[in-house]
N, C-alpha and C positions, 0 to 999 in steps of 0.2 A: 763640773761640779766637784766638790771635795771628795776625797777617798775615805776609806774606812777609818783610819787612825784619827783623822780630823773629826769625823762624826762622833766617834767614841770619846774624843777629848772634850768636845762641847757638851755631850751628854754627861760626862763625868763631873763637870762643873755645876750641874743642875740637880744632882740627886738629892742634896739637902734642901735646896730651895723649893723643890716640888714635893717634898715629903714622900719620896718613893719608898714603897714597901717591898715590892718584888723587883729588886735591882737588876737581876739578869734579864727579866722581861723588858725592862726599860732600855737596856743596852741593845737588846735584839730589835726593839722597835726603832732605835736610832739608826739602824742600817736597813730595815725591812723594805722601805719604798724601792730600793735598788734591786730587791729580789726579783722584780719583774724582768730583769735581764735574763733570767733563767727560764723564761716562758718559751715554749715551743713556737717557732715562727714569729719571733719577736719583731715588732715594729715600733717606731718612735711614739706612736699614739698610746701604746701601753704605758710608757713611762709618764706621759702627761697625766694620764688618769691616776696612776699610782701616786703621783706627786700633787694630787688635788688641784689640777689645773687643766685648762685647754691650751691649745697650741699658741694662741695669740694673747693670753692673759698677761697683764703687766705685774710687776712685783707687788703692788698694793693689793691687787685682786687675789693673788696667791696667799698673801699674809691674812687677808680677810677669810679666805677659804679655810686656812689653817685654824684660825680662831673659831670658826663655826664648827669645824671638825671636832675640836677638843671639847667645846661646850656640849655638843651632842653626845659625846662618849665619856664624859667625865665620871659617870657612875657605872660604866661597863665593868664586867667582872675582870677583864684584862686591862683595866685603867692604865696601869703603868706602861704596858706595851703601847697603848694608844698615845700616851704623852710622848714617849720616845719617838714614835712615828711622826708626830707633829713637830718635834724638835728637828728631825731630819729635814723635813720640808722647809722649815724656816731657816735652817742653817744654809741650805742650798740658795735661798733667796739672798741672804746677806753675803754669801760668797760671790754670787753673780754680780752684786752691786759693788764689791770691793776688790778682792784679789783676782776674781775672774775677769773683771773689767781691766784690771792692771795688767794681767797676762796678755790680753788681746792687744792692748796699747804697746807693750814692750815688744811683742812679737812683730807687730806691724812696723815698728821703728828699727828693727834689727836688720842691718844690711847683709849680714851673713848668718842666717838662721841655721841652727843645727839640723833641722829637718825642713823639707820643702812644704810640708803640710802642717798647719798649726795644731791639728789634733794630735799628731805624732809628737810634736814638741811638748805639748801640754801633758800627754801621758808619760813622757820621759821624766818631766819634772815631778809629777805626782808620784811616780814609782819611787824616785829617789827620796822624796819627802816622807812618804809612808814608812819606808824603812828607817829613815832617820828619826822619825817620831817614835817608832817602835823601840829603837835603841836608846833614845835620849830623853824622851818626854817623861817627866817625873811620875805621872800617873798611868803611863801606858800599860805596865804589867798588871796593875789592879783592874784597869778598865777591861783589858782582854780577858782576865781571869773571870770576871763577872759575866762577860758576854758568853764565854764558853760553858757556863752553867745553865744557859737558857734552853728552853724547849720550843719547838716550832709552833707558831700561832699565825693564823691567817685572818684577813679581813675581807668579807664578801665584796666582790666587784672591784677590789683593789689589788691584793696579792693573796695567793693561796698559801696554806701551811706547807705544802710540798715545795713551792718556790722559795719560801723562807728557809726551809730545811736545806735546799740546794745552796742558797746563799751562805748559810751558816757553814756548810761543809767547805765551800769555796774559801771563806775567810780562814777557817781552820787550816786549810792547806797552805794558804799564804803565810800564816804564822809559822808553820813548820819550815817553809822555805826561808823565812827571815831568820829563824833559829839556826839554820844550816849555813847561812850566808856569812862567811868570815871576811869578805872583802872590805877594803877601806870605804868610808863614806864618799860618794861622789858629790859633786856640787850641782845643784839645779841652776838653770840659766835665767829663768824669768820670774819665778816665785821663790822666796827665800824663807829659810827656817824661822828666823826671828819674826818675820811677818806672819807666819802661820801661828806661832805661839800667841802673838798679839790678837790675831783673829779669833782663836779659840776662846780666850778670856773675854774679849769684847763682845763676841756673839752670844755667849752665855748670859752676859748682863743684858743685852738687848732683848733676848727672848724672854728672860725673866720679867723685864719691865713691860714688854708688850702684853704678855699674858696676864700680868697683874692688873692691867686695865679692864680685863674682861671677866676674870673669875678669881676666887680665892683658892690658892693651892691646897 
């Protein structure tokens, strides 16, 4: 699935479209489903639940779950956090259908993969791309600045405020490492920067269009 800077990028393209009032809460929501990784004794089932799905759900089912989630919570006091949460889940779906699928195909076709395990190759590319987006993406600084103003919020049965706080702290530490990293940009092997920029823009449009079918922002 996409990493932090991609999730913040998609969210940043939607703040105006969704009439977001509490922008820091919205950005926090856009990474919050992954806060479940900070849960003690983490297992994959926790992530399925936090991402509004079951293990064998297809993409259409997950999108429908996301639609129902936002309809249920559109009047919640933390509305903007919930919308950001929904944006994260939908971004993951569109990633899996596009660049995620493309990565798997390219890795399978590579006769000399840089890592013997696809997960390691994927993480290497995502690490490089996250740093490159932080350095070069035109809205990266503003997106991160809004995110860092957020306060921890939890959602019952999905992620706790403590887990969201731990995720926030982890991202802040990554930002600090990015700021200290003076090395030259490396090149990813399977997913490319221009593809990611296109994905960010295209996915924001898709999410906006999908949700417009079901409720007025």
